[in-house]
N, C-alpha and C positions, 0 to 999 in steps of 0.2 A: 843608649843616650841619643836623643833626637835634637838636632839644631835647626834653626831657620835663619836664612840670610836676610830676607825681608818678608812681608806678608804674602807676596806672590811667589816666593822662592820654593823650589822643590824640597820637600822634606828628605833629609838624608840620614840614614842610620850609620853610625860610626862604630864598626865592630872590627877589632883587630886591625885597625889602620885602613880598612876598606871603606870606600864611599859607595854604599848600596842604596840606590834610589828607593824611596818608600812611597808608593801610591797604592791605594786600594784599587781593586778592579773597577769599581763604580766610578771612582775619581778619574782613573785613566781613560775610561770610555766617555765620560761627560765633558772632558776638556776639549775645547776647539783646537784645531791644528796650531793656530797662532799661540794659544796659551800653552799647549804642550811644548812647542819649540822654545818658548820663553823659559819654561821650567827645565828644559833639558840642557840649556846652556851650561857649559863648564864640565859636562860629563864626557867620558870617552866615547869614541865612535861605536865601540862594541856595546857599551851600556845603552847608548841611544838606539842602536839597531835592535837590541833585545827588547827594550821598552816599546818601541814602535811595532815590533812583530807581535808582542803580547797584546798590544792595543788592537791590532788588526785581527788577531785570533779571537779576541773577546767580541769585537764588533761583528765578525763573521758568524760567530756562534749565536749572537743575538738576532742577526738577519735570518739565519736558518730557522731559529725557533719561531720567529714571527711568520716566516713562510709556511711552516708546518701548521700554525694556528690558522692562517689565512686559507690554506688548502682544505683543512677540516671544515672551516666555516663555509667555504664555497661548496664543498661536497654536500653538506647538510642543506644548504639553500637549493642546490640542484635536485636533491632527493625530494625535498618539499615540493618543488616545481613539478617534478615528475609525477608525484602523487596527485597533485591538482590536475595536471593534464590527463592522467589516467581516469580520474573521476569525470572529467569533461568528456573523454572518449566514451566512457560507459554511458553517461547521460545521453550523448548524441546517438549512440548505438540504440539505446532503448527508444528514443524519440523516432529514429529512423524506422525501427521495427514497427512502432505504432502507426507511423505514416504509411508504411507498406501494407499493413493490415487494413487500414482505412481505404487505401487505394484499391486493394483487392475487393473490398466490400462495394466500393463505388463502381468498379468495373463489372461486378456481378449484377449490381442493380441496373446499370446501363444495358448490359446484355439482356436482362429480363425485360426491360422497357422496349428495347429494340425488337425483341422476339415476339412480343404480344401484339395482336392485330389492333389497329387503331391507336397504338401508343404514339406518344410524341416522338418525332424524329428531328435530329439536328438539321439545320439549313443545308441544302444541297444533298440531303439524303434521298434515297429512292423509296417509293412507297410500294 
């Protein structure tokens, strides 16, 4: 049998003369501290302590779950970023190799020009 004192009163199960507070886990977690304290008036210290400890356990469980989700999400984002950076490193490496090859070609061309008689020489060069 469930009774209510007023619309904001804590629902209490009356079994075998005991007043056992009845709040679902979601109700217990969603109440503000002020609302919870208002609902807990008239209960024994032991009952209040048990309900508050249950609330703390439930909230902590929720925080831990959201932390796990956040950690997985961050890991996925970091792995995505790592892949993008690796593609960038590969692209820059290929670009660097191409530039080195071009530089070698230009160096060989310069050497050929400098070695041939009557070839153009840079300013300050000896003839």
